[in-house]
C-alpha positions, -999 to +999 in steps of 0.1 A: +481-321+043+470-339+011+448-370+013+466-402+004+441-430+007+403-427+003+375-453+006+342-444-009+308-461-002+324-494+007+300-523+010+309-558+021+285-587+026+291-621+042+264-649+043+236-635+063+255-604+074+262-570+060+296-562+075+299-528+058+270-507+046+284-479+025+313-466+046+335-437+036+370-432+051+400-411+042+435-405+057+460-377+050+497-376+050+510-367+085+478-377+103+470-403+129+435-415+122+419-437+149+391-460+138+370-473+167+338-493+172+325-522+191+335-557+182+316-565+150+313-529+139+332-535+107+367-522+116+387-553+108+367-559+075+374-523+064+411-526+072+414-559+053+399-542+023+423-513+025+452-538+028+441-560-001+432-590+021+395-587+011+377-573-020+348-550-014+314-559-030+307-522-038+325-489-037+360-478-046+394-470-033+415-440-043+452-435-039+463-399-044+430-393-061+434-421-086+414-453-087+431-481-068+424-518-075+437-543-049+437-580-057+461-590-030+481-577+000+511-575-024+492-550-045+486-529-014+522-531-004+533-519-038+508-491-035+524-481-001+497-495+022+508-518+050+487-536+076+504-546+109+482-573+124+476-577+161+492-612+158+527-604+146+539-621+114+575-626+123+595-658+120+613-667+153+638-689+135+652-660+115+672-629+125+658-594+125+672-584+091+659-615+074+624-609+088+624-573+075+634-582+040+617-616+038+607-623+002+623-590-010+660-597-004+685-579-026+702-605-049+726-608-077+711-637-097+706-665-072+730-651-047+720-630-017+738-596-015+744-598+023+760-564+028+733-546+009+706-565+028+722-555+061+724-518+051+688-519+040+676-535+072+696-511+094+680-482+075+645-496+081+653-501+118+665-466+122+633-453+106+613-472+131+634-459+160+650-492+169+688-494+175+695-531+173+718-554+152+700-568+122+718-601+129+700-606+163+675-634+164+638-623+166+634-649+193+657-629+216+635-597+214+607-587+237+572-579+224+578-542+223+609-546+201+591-571+179+563-546+173+589-520+162+605-546+139+571-551+122+570-513+117+605-514+102+594-542+079+565-521+067+587-490+062+612-510+042+585-514+016+582-476+013+548-477+031+530-443+031+500-456+050+505-477+081+475-496+095+480-507+131+456-532+147+457-533+185+495-527+185+498-525+223+477-555+233+508-575+244+530-546+255+540-533+289+534-496+297+571-488+290+571-506+257+538-489+247+552-454+254+582-463+232+558-473+204+538-441+208+570-420+204+578-439+172+542-434+158+543-397+166+577-393+149+564-411+118+534-389+117+556-358+119+576-372+090+545-374+068+534-410+072+496-416+073+487-438+102+454-456+108+453-467+144+428-493+158+426-499+196+400-506+223+421-487+247+405-453+246+433-436+266+456-444+237+432-428+213+429-397+234+467-394+234+475-402+198+447-394+175+443-363+154+410-375+142+386-403+152+361-421+129+335-443+146+318-473+131+287-489+145+269-519+130+288-516+097+280-479+092+297-446+099+286-433+134+304-400+137+337-381+136+357-364+163+386-339+158+411-324+181+397-313+215+364-332+207+383-365+212+373-376+247+366-410+262+329-401+268+324-387+233+339-418+217+319-442+238+286-424+231+291-427+194+303-463+196+273-476+215+247-450+206+243-439+242+263-428+272+279-457+291+273-458+329+309-464+340+298-471+376+283-504+364+304-534+374+325-513+398+329-528+433+312-511+461+324-511+497+320-549+500+332-562+534+354-590+522+379-594+550+353-611+572+346-638+546+362-673+548+391-680+524+379-698+493+413-702+475+445-706+494+479-711+477+508-719+500+544-721+490+536-726+453+567-726+432+562-725+394+587-739+369+593-704+356+603-691+390+611-721+411+632-701+436+602-680+447+573-695+467+539-679+463+514-675+492+480-661+482+445-661+496+413-651+478+382-650+500+346-659+491+330-630+471+363-613+465+379-601+433+417-600+434+435-585+405+470-595+396+492-567+382+528-570+368+549-564+337+551-590+310+572-619+324+563-612+360+548-647+364+511-640+365+502-664+337+525-691+351+508-688+385+473-692+371+484-722+349+499-739+379+468-734+400+446-749+372+470-778+366+481-770+331+517-768+344+529-789+373+542-767+401+576-776+416+562-774+452+533-760+472+497-767+480+463-755+469+432-755+491+396-748+483+374-738+513+401-751+537+405-785+521+437-793+503+431-805+467+455-824+445+457-807+411+477-828+387+456-820+356+430-794+346+403-820+351+413-822+387+410-784+390+376-784+373+364-812+396+375-791+426+354-762+414+381-741+397+375-725+363+401-709+340+397-685+312+431-682+293+446-651+277+444-665+241+408-674+237+413-684+201+442-709+207+433-721+242+399-710+252+374-720+225+368-746+197+364-720+170+352-745+144+324-759+167+290-743+174+286-717+202+262-741+220+287-769+221+314-745+234+291-734+261+285-769+275+319-784+269+332-781+306+300-797+319+295-823+292+298-852+315+266-842+333+246-849+300+262-883+296+254-918+309+280-945+308+303-922+288+277-917+260+259-883+255+223-892+260+207-859+271+211-837+241+178-819+246+188-808+281+223-798+269+209-776+242+184-760+266+213-751+290+234-738+261+206-715+250+201-703+286+238-695+289+239-677+256+210-656+267+225-650+301+258-639+286+241-618+260+261-634+232+252-618+198+240-632+175+222-656+200+224-686+176+237-718+193+244-734+159+267-706+147+304-714+147+323-698+176+349-686+151+323-664+134+317-643+165+334-609+172+362-609+198+339-595+226+313-622+220+339-649+218+351-637+252+316-639+266+315-676+255+349-683+270+336-670+304+301-682+301+310-718+294+322-721+330+292-703+345+271-733+339+294-754+360+289-732+391+326-730+400+338-717+433+369-701+420+374-682+387+409-677+373+410-652+344+441-642+323+435-608+306+397-612+308+389-583+284+419-584+261+409-572+226+372-565+234+354-532+229+344-508+257+308-520+259+317-557+260+343-548+286+317-532+308+294-562+305+322-586+315+332-564+345+295-565+355+294-602+352+325-606+374+309-584+400+277-606+399+298-638+402+316-624+432+283-613+448+270-649+443+300-661+464+327-670+439+363-661+445+379-644+414+416-641+407+422-621+375+455-611+358+453-579+338+476-555+320+450-527+319+455-503+347+419-490+345+406-525+347+427-533+377+414-503+396+378-507+385+369-542+393+391-553+422+388-555+460+426-559+462+455-557+438+484-582+441+515-570+423+541-594+409+577-586+399+600-613+385+581-642+400+575-627+435+545-610+451+559-576+460+527-558+470+492-566+482+472-533+479+438-528+494+413-509+473+420-476+490+458-481+486+457-490+449+466-463+423+483-464+390+515-449+405+515-473+434+510-503+411+537-493+386+562-485+414+559-520+427+557-537+392+589-521+382+608-533+413+602-503+436+593-507+473+559-505+489+569-474+509+578-456+477+545-468+461+522-457+489+539-424+495+529-412+460 
């Protein structure tokens, strides 16, 4: 197949950092090209250059062999290159058709040609494999359908190259499979697709070719049968990754005293279903379930972000009143939210200040911060302990890669010595090496006696780090699987509303 888009010797510098150091990349019609690398490897920078969001400092872009100059995303769109960001850019207050044609509506003078707009939107939806009414509100759609609407929006601009950044990060397994079918159909119809994901199983399934970036440079290519998880990891990190690290051994948890006990807890999302849950000292309990199962709501209620309708929370056998997150933190409960950028970090503040924020009162006297030196020393120690890179406490947290931001989001609580860790998608959007480091950290925290309750949508993560897997379905706990009972089939059977007998018989 002919090459459509080529990048030659692309260099991009930011203050103090060379993000791309002479990278080449090309993609052909009818090809799924996966671009992988650790957080900070340069993937996002390169994709933004291809999509007109950034200008390269050196190098050139070619489209169909001719020089391509991009001054804006609109230039890229007109050239047939469309970037679908991880955070979808849809307007909830508009219907599907209006979102697809936003800014490009067919008009006669000042008047919208409604019939023509509807026909055009329906054609784009069909091309994306989505059979819905263009008049339906975006707010009524699930994340999987929204992702396909984004693809329809790109196809309506006559996109020949689709760049997809972590497209399944918020999708269920069923929604992801539907997306994969659409991607493969578009590939077969001649669309060039550049696919970015930290989920290496997706890369193995979809990619015709893999290009690996490391530290802003090209680190290798894989084609066809060469595309395996181990081969990708070795090129990403420059070495083989010991996947036994961070995995739980045969830890005898059942003899340990309960650390966290939740009795009859009813969340505002599912007030009709009381939740009973115990996590013991030194135990890692993973929560599985489809999107909307109630995992996040349960964690938020335990931490006091949302007030539960009823129920009690006990720490080491003593009931605690949690009316506010400050009450939870005072009781020794830590919470790492799913969206670290919106809820977990102060992106425009230094790493050091983010690290000590939950324990700030311990450096104050009479409400005034008086022990700056001790605070800075603790921040540096935590940055070193969490292996945050770059290890500069004065660097703004927003300047870190996703994996390093997540290390800060977890590490800021480590300095408080909490007894219970609540984590919502603890490794969402981080690379395979950072993921292994976070898994190892959770294992160490549990060995030190903490109780850990973590919600995750990644099946491999659920099975790798947990002593038990609790499965939720529509607000209810429908399964509590010991390590030897937990399998992908068993978890999915329960998560989709099947019974435990059907799950454990597989």
